[in-house]
C-alpha positions as CSV (number, residue, x, y, z in Angstrom):
1,X,99.4,99.3,168.7
2,X,96.7,96.8,169.6
3,X,94.5,99.5,171.0
4,X,94.8,101.7,168.0
5,X,94.3,98.7,165.6
6,X,91.2,97.7,167.6
7,X,89.7,101.1,167.3
8,X,89.9,100.9,163.5
9,X,88.2,97.5,163.5
10,X,85.5,98.8,165.8
11,X,84.3,100.8,162.8
12,X,83.6,97.6,160.9
13,X,82.2,95.9,164.0
14,X,79.7,98.8,164.3
15,X,78.7,98.2,160.6
16,X,78.2,94.5,161.2
17,X,76.2,95.1,164.4
18,X,73.3,96.4,162.4
19,X,73.1,93.1,160.4
20,X,70.5,90.6,161.3
21,X,73.1,87.9,161.3
22,X,76.1,88.8,163.4
23,X,79.4,87.3,162.4
24,X,83.0,88.0,163.4
25,X,84.9,90.7,161.4
26,X,87.7,89.1,159.5
27,X,89.6,92.3,159.2
28,X,91.2,91.9,162.6
29,X,93.1,88.9,161.2
30,X,94.7,90.9,158.4
31,X,98.1,92.3,159.2
32,X,99.5,94.2,156.2
33,X,102.8,94.7,158.0
34,X,103.7,91.0,157.7
35,X,106.5,90.4,155.2
36,X,107.5,94.0,154.7
37,X,111.2,93.5,154.8
38,X,112.6,93.4,151.3
39,X,109.0,93.6,149.8
40,X,108.2,94.5,146.3
41,X,106.8,97.9,145.2
42,X,103.2,96.7,144.9
43,X,103.2,94.5,148.1
44,X,102.5,97.1,150.9
45,X,99.4,99.1,149.9
46,X,97.0,99.0,152.8
47,X,94.9,101.9,151.7
48,X,93.2,100.3,148.7
49,X,90.2,98.2,147.8
50,X,90.5,94.8,146.1
51,X,92.1,95.2,142.7
52,X,91.9,99.0,142.9
53,X,93.7,101.4,140.7
54,X,94.2,103.7,143.7
55,X,96.7,101.9,146.0
56,X,98.0,104.3,148.6
57,X,100.9,103.6,150.9
58,X,103.7,105.2,152.7
59,X,107.1,105.1,151.0
60,X,110.4,104.9,152.8
61,X,112.6,104.6,149.8
62,X,110.5,104.9,146.7
63,X,112.4,107.7,145.0
64,X,115.5,105.6,144.9
65,X,113.9,103.4,142.2
66,X,115.7,100.1,141.5
67,X,118.4,99.5,138.9
68,X,117.2,96.1,137.6
69,X,113.5,97.1,137.6
70,X,112.2,94.4,140.0
71,X,114.1,94.7,143.3
72,X,112.4,95.5,146.6
73,X,111.6,99.2,146.9
74,X,108.9,101.3,148.4
75,X,108.3,100.4,152.0
76,X,110.7,98.5,154.2
77,X,110.1,97.7,157.8
78,X,113.8,98.1,158.6
79,X,113.7,101.8,157.6
80,X,112.3,104.4,159.9
81,X,111.5,107.5,157.9
82,X,108.8,108.2,155.4
83,X,109.3,110.3,152.3
84,X,105.8,110.5,151.0
85,X,102.5,108.8,150.4
86,X,102.2,107.4,146.9
87,X,99.0,106.6,144.8
88,X,100.1,104.2,142.0
89,X,101.6,100.9,143.0
90,X,101.7,98.2,140.2
91,X,104.3,96.1,138.4
92,X,106.5,98.7,136.6
93,X,104.0,101.5,137.5
94,X,104.5,104.0,140.3
95,X,103.9,107.7,140.8
96,X,102.2,110.7,142.5
97,X,103.6,111.2,145.9
98,X,102.2,113.6,148.5
99,X,103.8,114.7,151.7
100,X,102.6,117.1,154.4
101,X,105.4,119.1,156.2
102,X,105.9,122.2,158.4
103,X,108.7,124.8,158.7
104,X,111.1,125.8,155.9
105,X,110.0,124.5,152.5
106,X,112.1,121.6,151.2
107,X,111.3,120.1,147.8
108,X,113.6,117.0,147.8
109,X,112.8,113.9,149.9
110,X,116.4,113.5,151.2
111,X,118.4,110.4,151.9
112,X,117.6,107.6,154.3
113,X,121.0,107.9,155.8
114,X,123.0,111.0,156.7
115,X,122.0,114.6,157.6
116,X,118.3,115.4,157.6
117,X,118.3,117.8,154.6
118,X,115.1,116.6,152.9
119,X,111.4,116.7,153.6
120,X,111.2,113.1,154.8
121,X,110.1,112.5,158.4
122,X,111.0,109.9,161.0
123,X,108.2,107.8,162.5
124,X,107.6,105.3,165.2
125,X,105.8,102.1,164.3
126,X,103.9,102.2,167.5
127,X,102.1,105.2,166.0
128,X,101.3,103.4,162.8
129,X,98.0,101.7,161.9
130,X,97.6,99.5,158.9
131,X,94.3,97.8,158.1
132,X,92.6,96.6,154.9
133,X,91.5,99.9,153.3
134,X,93.1,102.2,155.8
135,X,96.5,103.5,156.9
136,X,97.5,106.0,159.6
137,X,100.8,107.3,160.9
138,X,102.3,110.1,163.0
139,X,105.1,112.0,161.3
140,X,107.4,112.7,164.2
141,X,109.4,115.6,162.6
142,X,106.3,117.6,162.0
143,X,103.7,116.4,164.5
144,X,101.4,115.7,161.6
145,X,99.0,112.7,161.5
146,X,98.5,111.3,158.0
147,X,95.7,109.0,157.1
148,X,95.0,107.2,153.8
149,X,92.1,105.4,152.2
150,X,90.6,104.8,148.7
151,X,87.8,103.9,146.4
152,X,88.6,102.0,143.2
153,X,90.0,104.9,141.3
154,X,90.3,107.7,143.9
155,X,92.9,108.2,146.6
156,X,91.9,110.0,149.9
157,X,94.4,111.6,152.2
158,X,93.6,113.4,155.5
159,X,96.2,115.3,157.5
160,X,95.8,116.6,161.0
161,X,98.1,119.5,161.7
162,X,99.6,121.2,164.8
163,X,99.3,125.0,165.0
164,X,101.9,126.4,162.6
165,X,102.4,129.4,160.3
166,X,104.4,127.3,157.8
167,X,102.5,124.3,156.6
168,X,103.0,122.6,153.3
169,X,101.3,119.9,151.3
170,X,103.8,118.8,148.7
171,X,102.4,117.3,145.5
172,X,105.7,115.7,144.3
173,X,104.6,114.5,140.8
174,X,107.7,114.5,138.5
175,X,110.0,112.1,140.2
176,X,110.4,108.3,139.7
177,X,108.6,106.1,142.3
178,X,109.4,102.5,142.9
179,X,109.6,100.5,139.7
180,X,108.6,103.4,137.4
181,X,112.2,104.5,136.6
182,X,112.8,107.8,134.9
183,X,110.2,110.5,134.4
184,X,110.2,111.7,130.8
185,X,107.5,114.4,131.4
186,X,105.3,115.7,134.1
187,X,102.9,118.5,134.8
188,X,100.7,119.8,137.7
189,X,98.6,122.9,137.9
190,X,95.8,124.4,139.9
191,X,92.6,124.9,137.9
192,X,90.9,127.0,140.6
193,X,91.3,127.7,144.3
194,X,90.8,124.1,145.4
195,X,91.3,121.8,142.4
196,X,94.4,120.6,140.6
197,X,95.2,118.3,137.7
198,X,98.2,116.9,135.8
199,X,100.1,113.9,134.6
200,X,103.3,112.0,134.8
201,X,104.9,109.9,132.0
202,X,107.5,107.3,132.8
203,X,109.8,104.9,131.0
204,X,110.2,101.8,133.2
205,X,113.2,99.5,132.8
206,X,111.1,96.5,131.6
207,X,109.3,98.7,129.0
208,X,112.7,99.7,127.7
209,X,113.6,96.0,127.3
210,X,110.4,94.5,126.1
211,X,108.4,97.3,124.5
212,X,110.8,100.1,123.8
213,X,108.3,102.3,121.9
214,X,106.0,102.3,124.8
215,X,105.5,104.4,127.9
216,X,103.5,104.5,131.1
217,X,101.3,107.6,131.7
218,X,99.4,108.4,134.9
219,X,96.8,111.2,135.0
220,X,95.1,112.8,138.0
221,X,92.5,115.3,139.1
222,X,92.3,116.4,142.7
223,X,90.4,118.4,145.2
224,X,91.4,120.2,148.4
225,X,89.1,120.7,151.4
226,X,90.7,124.1,152.0
227,X,92.1,126.8,149.8
228,X,95.9,127.3,150.2
229,X,97.2,130.6,151.5
230,X,99.6,130.6,148.6
231,X,101.3,128.1,146.2
232,X,105.0,127.5,145.4
233,X,105.9,125.6,142.2
234,X,109.1,123.6,141.8
235,X,111.0,121.3,139.4
236,X,114.2,119.3,139.8
237,X,116.3,122.5,139.5
238,X,114.0,125.4,140.2
239,X,111.6,126.8,142.9
240,X,109.1,129.5,142.0
241,X,107.1,131.3,144.6
242,X,103.5,132.3,144.0
243,X,103.2,130.1,141.0
244,X,100.4,127.6,140.5
245,X,101.8,125.3,137.9
246,X,105.0,123.3,137.1
247,X,106.1,121.2,134.1
248,X,109.0,118.9,133.4
249,X,111.1,116.5,135.4
250,X,110.8,116.9,139.1
251,X,107.6,119.0,138.7
252,X,105.5,119.6,141.9
253,X,103.5,122.1,143.9
254,X,103.7,123.1,147.5
255,X,100.3,124.1,148.8
256,X,101.0,126.4,151.7
257,X,98.8,127.0,154.7
258,X,98.6,128.3,158.2
259,X,96.9,125.9,160.5
260,X,95.3,125.8,164.0
261,X,95.9,123.0,166.5
262,X,94.1,119.8,165.3
263,X,93.0,121.3,162.0
264,X,92.4,118.7,159.3
265,X,92.8,119.1,155.5
266,X,91.6,116.4,153.1
267,X,93.0,115.8,149.7
268,X,91.2,113.4,147.3
269,X,92.6,112.5,143.9
270,X,91.0,110.9,140.9
271,X,93.3,108.7,138.9
272,X,93.4,107.4,135.4
273,X,95.9,105.8,133.0
274,X,94.2,107.4,129.9
275,X,93.6,111.1,130.4
276,X,93.0,114.0,132.8
277,X,89.4,114.1,131.5
278,X,88.9,110.4,132.6
279,X,90.6,111.1,135.9
280,X,88.1,113.8,136.4
281,X,85.2,111.4,135.4
282,X,86.5,108.8,137.8
283,X,86.6,111.4,140.5
284,X,83.1,112.6,139.8
285,X,81.7,109.0,139.8
286,X,83.4,107.7,142.9
287,X,84.2,110.7,145.1
288,X,81.8,113.6,144.6
289,X,80.6,114.6,148.0
290,X,82.3,111.6,149.7
291,X,84.3,112.4,152.9
292,X,87.4,110.6,154.0
293,X,85.5,108.8,156.8
294,X,82.8,107.7,154.3
295,X,85.4,106.4,151.9
296,X,87.2,104.5,154.7
297,X,83.9,103.0,155.8
298,X,83.1,101.9,152.3
299,X,86.5,100.5,151.7
300,X,86.5,98.4,154.8
301,X,83.0,97.1,154.1
302,X,84.2,96.0,150.7
303,X,87.1,94.2,152.2
304,X,84.8,92.6,154.8
305,X,82.6,91.3,152.1
306,X,85.4,90.0,149.8
307,X,87.5,88.4,152.5
308,X,84.4,87.0,154.1
309,X,83.7,84.8,151.1
310,X,85.9,82.3,152.9
311,X,85.0,82.2,156.6
312,X,87.2,80.0,158.7
313,X,86.7,79.0,162.4
314,X,89.6,77.9,164.5
315,X,91.3,78.6,167.8
316,X,94.7,79.4,166.2
317,X,95.1,83.1,165.9
318,X,98.4,82.6,164.0
319,X,96.8,80.4,161.4
320,X,93.9,82.8,160.9
321,X,96.2,85.7,160.6
322,X,98.3,83.9,158.0
323,X,95.2,82.9,156.1
324,X,93.4,86.3,155.9
325,X,96.7,88.2,155.3
326,X,97.4,85.8,152.5
327,X,93.9,86.3,151.1
328,X,94.3,90.1,151.5
329,X,97.4,90.1,149.3
330,X,95.7,87.8,146.8
331,X,92.9,90.3,146.4
332,X,95.3,93.3,146.3
333,X,98.1,92.1,144.0
334,X,96.8,93.3,140.6
335,X,95.0,96.5,139.8
336,X,92.4,97.7,137.3
337,X,93.6,100.1,134.6
338,X,90.3,100.8,133.0
339,X,88.1,103.9,133.8
340,X,84.5,104.1,134.8
341,X,83.5,104.7,131.2
342,X,85.4,101.6,129.9
343,X,88.4,103.5,128.5
344,X,91.7,101.7,128.9
345,X,95.3,102.5,128.1
346,X,96.5,101.2,124.7
347,X,100.0,100.8,123.5
348,X,102.0,104.0,122.9
349,X,99.7,106.3,124.9
350,X,96.6,105.6,122.9
351,X,93.2,105.2,124.5
352,X,91.1,102.1,123.9
353,X,87.5,101.3,124.7
354,X,86.4,98.0,126.2
355,X,83.5,96.4,124.4
356,X,80.0,96.8,126.0
357,X,79.3,94.0,128.5
358,X,76.0,92.6,129.4
359,X,76.9,90.1,132.2
360,X,77.2,92.3,135.2
361,X,78.3,89.5,137.5
362,X,81.4,88.9,135.4
363,X,81.9,92.4,134.1
364,X,85.5,92.5,133.0
365,X,88.0,95.3,133.8
366,X,91.3,95.8,132.0
367,X,94.0,95.1,134.6
368,X,97.7,95.7,135.0
369,X,99.5,92.5,135.9
370,X,102.8,90.9,136.6
371,X,103.5,87.7,134.8
372,X,101.3,84.7,135.5
373,X,104.5,82.6,135.9
374,X,103.5,80.0,138.6
375,X,100.1,81.7,139.1
376,X,98.3,78.5,138.1
377,X,99.5,77.0,141.4
378,X,97.9,79.7,143.5
379,X,96.1,82.8,142.2
380,X,94.1,81.2,139.3
381,X,93.0,78.4,141.6
382,X,91.7,80.9,144.2
383,X,90.0,83.0,141.5
384,X,88.3,79.8,140.2
385,X,87.1,78.9,143.6
386,X,85.5,82.1,144.8
387,X,86.5,85.1,142.6
388,X,85.8,84.2,139.0
389,X,85.2,87.8,138.0
390,X,88.9,88.5,138.4
391,X,89.9,85.4,136.4
392,X,87.5,86.7,133.7
393,X,89.2,90.1,133.8
394,X,92.6,88.6,133.4
395,X,91.5,86.6,130.3
396,X,89.6,89.5,128.8
397,X,92.6,91.8,129.4
398,X,94.9,89.4,127.6
399,X,92.4,88.9,124.7
400,X,92.1,92.7,124.3
401,X,95.9,92.9,124.1
402,X,95.9,90.1,121.6
403,X,93.4,92.0,119.4
404,X,95.4,95.2,119.8
405,X,99.0,93.9,119.4
406,X,98.7,90.4,117.9
407,X,100.2,88.5,120.9
408,X,99.5,87.8,124.6
409,X,101.7,89.7,127.0
410,X,103.3,87.9,129.9
411,X,103.3,90.9,132.2
412,X,101.8,94.1,131.1
413,X,101.8,97.8,132.3
414,X,99.3,99.9,130.5
415,X,99.3,97.5,127.5
416,X,103.1,97.7,127.3
417,X,104.9,94.3,127.5
418,X,106.9,94.0,130.7
419,X,107.6,90.2,130.4
420,X,110.0,89.8,133.3
421,X,110.8,86.1,132.7
422,X,110.7,85.8,129.0
423,X,108.3,82.9,128.9
424,X,104.6,83.2,128.6
425,X,102.0,81.1,130.5
426,X,99.0,83.2,129.5
427,X,97.7,80.5,127.1
428,X,97.8,78.0,129.9
429,X,95.9,80.3,132.2
430,X,93.3,81.0,129.5
431,X,92.9,77.2,128.9
432,X,92.4,76.7,132.6
433,X,89.7,79.4,132.7
434,X,87.9,77.7,129.8
435,X,88.1,74.3,131.4
436,X,86.6,75.5,134.7
437,X,83.7,77.2,132.8
438,X,84.8,80.9,133.0
439,X,83.9,81.9,129.4
440,X,82.7,85.6,129.5
441,X,84.7,86.2,126.3
442,X,84.9,85.1,122.6
443,X,86.0,81.5,123.1
444,X,87.0,81.1,119.4
445,X,89.2,84.2,119.6
446,X,90.6,82.8,122.9
447,X,91.5,79.5,121.2
448,X,93.1,81.3,118.3
449,X,95.2,83.3,120.7
450,X,96.2,80.3,122.8
451,X,97.2,78.3,119.8
452,X,99.3,81.2,118.5
453,X,101.0,81.5,122.0
454,X,102.0,77.9,121.9
455,X,102.9,77.3,118.2
456,X,103.4,80.8,116.6
457,X,106.8,82.3,116.1
458,X,106.7,84.4,112.9
459,X,107.1,88.1,113.7
460,X,106.7,87.3,117.4
461,X,107.1,90.4,119.6
462,X,110.0,90.3,122.1
463,X,107.7,91.2,124.9
464,X,105.3,88.3,124.3
465,X,108.1,86.0,125.4
466,X,108.8,82.4,124.1
467,X,111.1,83.6,121.4
468,X,112.4,80.0,121.2
469,X,109.0,78.6,120.2
470,X,110.3,77.7,116.7
471,X,113.1,75.6,118.2
472,X,110.7,73.9,120.6
473,X,108.2,73.0,117.9
474,X,110.9,71.7,115.5
475,X,113.0,69.8,118.0
476,X,110.4,68.8,120.6
477,X,112.6,70.5,123.2
478,X,114.5,73.8,123.5
479,X,118.2,73.4,122.6
480,X,120.7,74.8,125.0
481,X,123.4,77.3,124.1
482,X,126.0,78.9,126.3
483,X,125.8,82.5,127.3
484,X,129.3,83.4,126.0
485,X,129.2,86.7,127.7
486,X,125.5,87.3,127.3
487,X,122.9,87.0,130.0
488,X,119.4,85.7,129.6
489,X,119.5,85.0,125.9
490,X,116.7,83.4,124.0
491,X,116.2,83.4,120.2
492,X,114.6,81.2,117.5
493,X,117.4,78.6,117.8
494,X,117.2,78.0,121.6
495,X,118.0,79.5,125.0
496,X,120.4,79.5,127.8
497,X,117.3,78.6,129.9
498,X,116.7,75.6,127.6
499,X,115.9,73.2,130.5
500,X,113.3,75.2,132.2
501,X,111.8,76.4,128.9
502,X,111.4,72.8,127.6
503,X,109.5,71.9,130.8
504,X,107.4,75.0,130.8
505,X,106.4,74.8,127.1
506,X,105.6,71.1,127.5
507,X,103.2,71.9,130.3
508,X,101.6,74.8,128.4
509,X,101.3,72.6,125.3
510,X,99.3,70.1,127.4
511,X,96.9,72.8,128.5
512,X,96.4,74.1,125.0
513,X,95.9,70.5,123.8
514,X,93.0,70.0,126.3
515,X,91.3,73.2,125.1
516,X,91.8,72.0,121.5
517,X,90.3,68.7,122.3
518,X,87.3,70.4,124.0
519,X,86.7,72.5,120.9
520,X,87.1,69.7,118.4
521,X,90.5,70.8,117.0
522,X,91.7,67.3,116.4
523,X,94.9,68.1,114.4
524,X,96.0,70.7,116.8
525,X,95.4,68.4,119.7
526,X,97.6,65.8,118.1
527,X,100.5,68.2,117.6
528,X,100.2,69.8,121.0
529,X,99.8,66.6,123.0
530,X,103.0,65.3,121.3
531,X,104.8,68.5,122.3
532,X,103.6,68.1,125.9
533,X,106.0,65.1,126.2
534,X,109.0,67.3,125.5
535,X,110.1,66.8,129.1
536,X,111.0,63.2,128.2
537,X,113.7,64.4,125.8
538,X,115.7,66.1,128.5
539,X,115.3,63.6,131.3
540,X,118.7,61.9,131.5
541,X,118.1,58.2,132.0
542,X,121.4,57.8,133.8
543,X,121.0,60.4,136.6
544,X,117.2,60.6,136.4
545,X,117.5,64.4,136.4
546,X,116.4,67.0,133.9
547,X,119.5,67.9,131.9
548,X,119.5,70.4,129.0
549,X,120.4,69.2,125.6
550,X,122.2,70.9,122.7
551,X,120.7,71.1,119.2
552,X,122.7,67.9,118.3
553,X,120.9,65.9,120.9
554,X,123.7,65.6,123.4
555,X,123.3,66.4,127.1
556,X,125.3,69.4,128.2
557,X,128.7,68.6,129.8
558,X,130.1,69.7,133.1
559,X,126.6,69.4,134.5
560,X,126.0,70.5,138.1
561,X,122.4,69.8,139.2
562,X,122.7,72.3,142.0
563,X,123.9,75.2,139.8
564,X,121.2,77.8,139.2
565,X,120.8,79.8,136.0
566,X,122.7,77.4,133.7
567,X,119.8,76.0,131.7
568,X,117.2,76.8,134.4
569,X,115.7,80.2,135.1
570,X,115.7,81.2,138.8
571,X,116.4,77.6,139.8
572,X,118.4,74.5,139.2
573,X,118.0,70.9,137.9
574,X,117.2,69.4,141.3
575,X,114.3,71.8,141.6
576,X,113.1,71.6,138.0
577,X,113.3,67.8,137.7
578,X,109.8,67.6,139.3
579,X,108.4,70.1,136.8
580,X,106.0,67.8,134.9
581,X,102.7,68.8,136.4
582,X,100.8,67.7,133.3
583,X,101.8,64.0,133.7
584,X,103.0,63.2,137.3
585,X,102.4,59.5,136.8
586,X,104.7,59.5,133.7
587,X,107.4,61.2,135.7
588,X,107.0,58.8,138.6
589,X,107.3,55.9,136.2
590,X,110.3,57.4,134.5
591,X,112.2,57.9,137.7
592,X,110.9,54.8,139.4
593,X,108.2,55.0,142.2
594,X,110.5,54.1,145.1
595,X,113.3,56.4,143.9
596,X,110.8,59.2,143.2
597,X,109.3,59.0,146.7
598,X,112.7,58.7,148.5
599,X,114.2,61.5,146.6
600,X,111.3,63.9,147.0
601,X,110.8,63.1,150.7
602,X,114.5,63.6,151.4
603,X,114.4,66.9,149.6
604,X,111.8,68.1,152.0
605,X,113.6,66.6,155.0
606,X,116.7,68.6,154.1
607,X,114.9,71.8,153.1
608,X,112.9,71.9,156.3
609,X,116.1,72.9,158.1
610,X,116.2,76.0,155.9
611,X,112.6,76.9,156.4
612,X,111.8,75.5,152.9
613,X,113.7,78.3,151.3
614,X,116.9,80.2,151.8
615,X,116.9,80.1,155.5
616,X,116.9,83.5,157.2
617,X,118.8,85.3,154.4
618,X,116.7,88.4,153.4
619,X,116.8,88.3,149.6
620,X,114.4,87.3,146.9
621,X,116.8,84.7,145.5
622,X,118.0,83.4,148.9
623,X,116.7,79.9,148.0
624,X,117.9,79.7,144.5
625,X,120.7,77.3,145.3
626,X,118.6,75.1,147.5
627,X,117.0,71.8,146.5
628,X,113.6,73.2,147.4
629,X,112.7,76.9,147.2
630,X,109.1,77.8,148.2
631,X,109.8,81.5,147.7
632,X,109.8,81.1,144.0
633,X,107.5,79.7,141.3
634,X,109.0,76.5,140.0
635,X,108.6,74.5,143.2
636,X,105.1,75.4,144.3
637,X,103.4,72.2,143.2
638,X,105.9,69.5,144.1
639,X,104.8,68.9,147.7
640,X,101.5,67.7,146.2
641,X,103.0,65.1,143.9
642,X,102.9,62.4,146.6
643,X,99.2,62.1,145.9
644,X,100.2,60.7,142.5
645,X,103.0,58.5,143.8
646,X,101.0,56.4,146.3
647,X,101.9,58.3,149.4
648,X,99.3,61.0,150.0
649,X,100.2,61.2,153.7
650,X,103.5,62.7,152.7
651,X,101.7,65.5,150.8
652,X,99.7,66.0,154.0
653,X,102.8,66.1,156.1
654,X,104.9,68.4,154.0
655,X,102.2,70.9,152.9
656,X,101.2,71.3,156.5
657,X,104.9,72.0,157.5
658,X,105.5,74.4,154.7
659,X,102.5,76.4,155.8
660,X,103.7,76.3,159.4
661,X,107.4,77.1,158.8
662,X,107.9,79.1,155.6
663,X,105.0,81.4,156.3
664,X,105.2,83.7,159.4
665,X,103.4,86.5,161.1
666,X,106.2,89.0,161.5
667,X,107.4,92.0,159.3
668,X,110.6,90.2,158.5
669,X,109.4,86.5,158.5
670,X,106.3,86.7,156.5
671,X,106.7,85.0,153.1
672,X,109.9,83.4,153.9
673,X,112.5,86.0,154.8
674,X,112.1,88.8,152.4
675,X,111.1,86.5,149.5
676,X,109.5,87.4,146.2
677,X,105.7,87.5,146.8
678,X,104.7,88.4,143.2
679,X,101.3,90.0,143.5
680,X,99.6,87.7,145.9
681,X,100.9,84.4,144.6
682,X,102.4,83.1,147.8
683,X,99.5,84.4,149.8
684,X,97.1,82.5,147.5
685,X,99.1,79.3,147.8
686,X,98.7,79.5,151.6
687,X,95.0,80.0,151.3
688,X,94.5,77.0,149.0
689,X,96.9,74.9,151.0
690,X,95.2,75.7,154.3
691,X,91.9,74.7,152.9
692,X,93.5,71.4,151.7
693,X,92.6,72.0,148.1
694,X,95.0,72.1,145.1
695,X,95.6,71.0,141.6
696,X,99.2,70.5,140.3
697,X,97.9,70.9,136.8
698,X,96.3,74.3,137.4
699,X,92.9,73.1,136.1
700,X,94.3,72.4,132.7
701,X,92.7,69.0,132.5
702,X,89.8,68.5,130.1
703,X,87.8,67.7,133.3
704,X,89.8,69.4,136.1
705,X,90.3,67.7,139.4
706,X,91.0,68.9,143.0
707,X,93.6,67.1,145.1
708,X,93.1,66.9,148.8
709,X,95.8,67.8,151.4
710,X,95.7,68.6,155.1
711,X,93.1,71.3,155.9
712,X,94.2,73.2,159.0
713,X,91.0,74.7,160.2
714,X,88.1,73.3,162.3
715,X,85.7,74.7,159.8
716,X,85.8,76.7,156.6
717,X,82.7,78.0,154.8
718,X,83.4,78.9,151.3
719,X,81.1,81.0,149.0
720,X,81.9,79.4,145.7
721,X,82.1,81.4,142.5
722,X,78.8,79.9,141.3
723,X,77.0,81.1,144.4
724,X,76.8,77.7,146.1
725,X,78.4,77.0,149.5
726,X,81.1,74.5,150.4
727,X,81.9,73.6,154.0
728,X,85.1,71.9,155.0
729,X,85.1,70.5,158.5
730,X,87.7,68.6,160.4
731,X,87.6,66.5,163.6
732,X,90.5,66.0,166.0
733,X,92.5,68.6,164.1
734,X,95.7,70.1,165.7
735,X,99.2,71.0,164.9
736,X,100.2,67.4,165.6
737,X,97.2,65.8,163.9
738,X,98.1,66.6,160.3
739,X,97.1,63.3,158.8
740,X,93.8,62.3,157.2
741,X,92.3,59.2,158.8
742,X,89.1,59.2,156.9
743,X,86.9,61.5,154.8
744,X,83.4,62.0,153.6
745,X,81.8,64.2,150.9
746,X,78.2,65.0,151.3
747,X,77.7,61.9,153.6
748,X,79.4,59.4,151.3
749,X,82.7,57.8,152.3
750,X,85.6,59.3,150.3
751,X,88.5,57.0,149.8
752,X,90.3,58.9,147.1
753,X,92.7,61.8,147.7
754,X,91.0,63.8,144.9
755,X,87.7,64.8,143.5
756,X,86.5,66.0,140.1
757,X,86.3,69.8,140.4
758,X,82.8,70.0,139.0
759,X,81.6,67.7,141.8
760,X,83.2,69.9,144.5
761,X,81.7,73.0,142.9
762,X,78.2,71.6,143.5
763,X,78.9,72.5,147.2
764,X,77.9,70.7,150.3
765,X,80.1,69.3,153.1
766,X,83.6,67.9,152.9
767,X,84.5,66.2,156.2
768,X,87.9,64.9,157.5
769,X,88.9,63.0,160.6
770,X,92.5,63.8,161.4
771,X,95.2,62.0,163.4
772,X,98.8,62.2,164.5
773,X,99.9,59.2,162.5
774,X,99.5,58.5,158.8
775,X,96.7,56.3,157.6
776,X,98.7,54.6,154.8
777,X,95.6,53.0,153.4
778,X,93.6,56.2,152.8
779,X,93.7,57.8,149.4
780,X,96.0,55.2,147.8
781,X,93.7,52.9,145.9
782,X,92.9,55.2,142.9
783,X,95.4,57.9,142.3
784,X,94.4,61.2,140.7
785,X,94.1,61.0,136.9
786,X,97.4,62.0,135.4
787,X,97.6,62.6,131.7
788,X,94.0,63.0,130.5
C-alpha cells in the first residue's frame, strides 16, 4: 500500500521539482480512507477536484439506497466488494454508475451477502490507492484495474483489462444510487460509434418531504477511447442484444469488447444538472483532447495548490495527516451545480442563468449543499480565512434561490429544498459573510432575504424551515408541544423541538441584528436584538438548565435533561444549555461563573472517557445521549467558552484533547467512530482548532473577533483570503505542552486570548510559547467581547 501510494505522489513531486522554490507535497498527508466506516454518501469521493460536480468513487452498497434519506451509504470500509464507480455524490443527489466486467453478461449488481449472482466484484484493499484527485483498484473477480479522476464537470475512468473474449463496460444509469432514492425516468443511447448521452431523473426522500413538486435531474455526454464490438441494452426487466439505447427504470448499456492482455480503454463523461447540451458543452470545454493521465495530473496540481494555502511544519505525521485529511474533506464537501456557461438547475427542472460577473477572483458558482446547521463553527470560518470564493458562492447561491423561490433553502439539491433539520441558519451565514467583508452580491437584497428569514412567516415554504417563526416572534421563545404520535412536528404555534429552536433562533436573530446595525436599519436592530435574548426565557433559574416552555409560560413537566429529542433536536438539555454563542458572558452570569466553569469542565472530564462522543459505537447518533457529543453540531463551540469565563487554559486543554482523541487516522476511527461528518464540517473544525483559531459567534459580531486556543504545529503559514500571509509559530510545543505561557503578535506582547479579526487578517506573525502547566494569568485580564 505504501509503495503504491508513494508512486502516485511521485507524480506531484515531479511537478513540483520544476518549480524554483521546492516545497514538500502535502498530498502525501491526505488519506481519504480515514473515517470510511458508516460514512455518508458524499464523504468518500477521492477522484474529484475541490467543489467539483464530478465526484467519482467506488460504491460498495450504493444501489441499496437508504430508507430515511440520510443514512450512511455508498462506500464502507467494512465491505469487501465493489458494485460500480459512480459520478454524482451530493446531498440527496447520486447517479451514473459504471462497472467493467468479464464473462457472462450480468445487468444487476447483486447482493453484498449471499451467492455471487450479480456483476459486483470482490477487491483487496492492499490493491487500492486513494489520493486527492485519483483512485485505483484491482477488481479481483475480473482481473481488471479501474482508475478514476476528474475535472470540475467531467469524470474520467480508465480500465486495464486481461485478455478476454467477453469484456463489458456497463453504463448502469437507471438505478437509484446513494441518497437519490427512486428513479422516475432514465435514458442512455449511443450517438455514434464512440459517443453516448442520456439522463436520469430521481425523486429523493427529502425532496418528497420538503419540495414535493421538485425533482433532481442529472445529464451526461460521454466518449469512449475504443469502439465497442457490439452493444447490449437493458432495463430493470429486459435485456436486448444489439441495441444501442435504453429508456426507463433500470436503463443501461453494456459496451462489449474483446481485449488483449494489458489493453486499456478510457471513458470520459461530461456532466450537467441542466441538459444534455450543457453536459456536452462542459465536456467540450474541460475534456476535449485531454487524456486520463493529463486529467489526473491537473487534478492533483489543483489539490496541491488549494491544500497548500495552509502549510504546516511539524514532526508529528499523525497530526499532519489529520489536518490535511480534514482540509481535504472541507474542500470536497459541497459541489458546483452550474455549467461552464453559467446555466444552473432551477426548481422543477427549469434552467436558470447566473448573472454576468466581473470579479474573477470571487466568481460565484451555484452549488448544491447540505444544511449549514453548525457550519458557522467550522466551514464558514475556514472559508473566511483562506477560501472566500466558496463563501461567496454559498451566499450567491442562496440569494439566487431567494430570487427564484422567495425564501432561503436550508439544504438544497438542484434548487429543491432538502432541509434536513427543519431550521435555517442561512441568514446567520450570510450576515457572517457580510461582517467579514465578503460582499460579491447585492447587499441590499441580502439584507432583505436575511430579515425575511428571521422574521417572515406568511406563506413560508415548508422547505425553507423555521415554520415556527411566527410563534418565536410573538412569544420571544418557541412554545413546546408534545408529539402525540407525530414525529418532528413544527408549525406556526410551536414545535416539539422548542428548546433547540428557541436557542437557534435567538442566535440567528443576533446575527441579523448586527447586519441591520451595520446597514442603519435601526428599528429592525431593536426588534432582532430583543429576540436574541430568547434564550433567557427558557433558562430555568432553579436547575440552571435550558428547559422548554409551553405557550402558557410554564416549563415542561417530567423533564429529563439527558433525554434527547424531547424539546431538543439531535441532542438533550445538558448539551444545549451552553448554546448561547451570541452572549457567552450573559450565560456565564446567569449560571454563575464558578458553577459554569465547574459544570463545563466536569462535562469534558466525563466525556473524555467516551472519546468526546459515543465511545466506539459505530453510528451517527452514538453520542446523542451523552453530555458532550463532538460528532454533531450543537456542541462544536462549547470547548471554547472557557475563554469567556476566565479560564482560557481550559479551552487550551480540552480543544487539544478533542483533536487528539475524537479524531483518528484509521478507516473506522476517523471522525469519531462512524459519526456524521456533514460535508467537511468536522474536518474544518479540526483545521481551525489545530491552528488555534476560532470564533464561537461564527463572525456574526459587528466587528468579528478571533479567539485563541492551543495551536498544535511548530509552524503554520496561511495564505489569507485577501492575499496576505499569516504565520503561526510555537516554541516548546509537544503533546504534553498544550498550554500557552505567553504570546506575541507582530512583535507586540499579546496578553488577551483573542484578537479582532480585521487585525489578524492584516497578516504577520503570531507567536506562542507553550508549556506543560497552565499559565493562569495569561489571557484572563480582558475577556473577548461578548454581546456587541
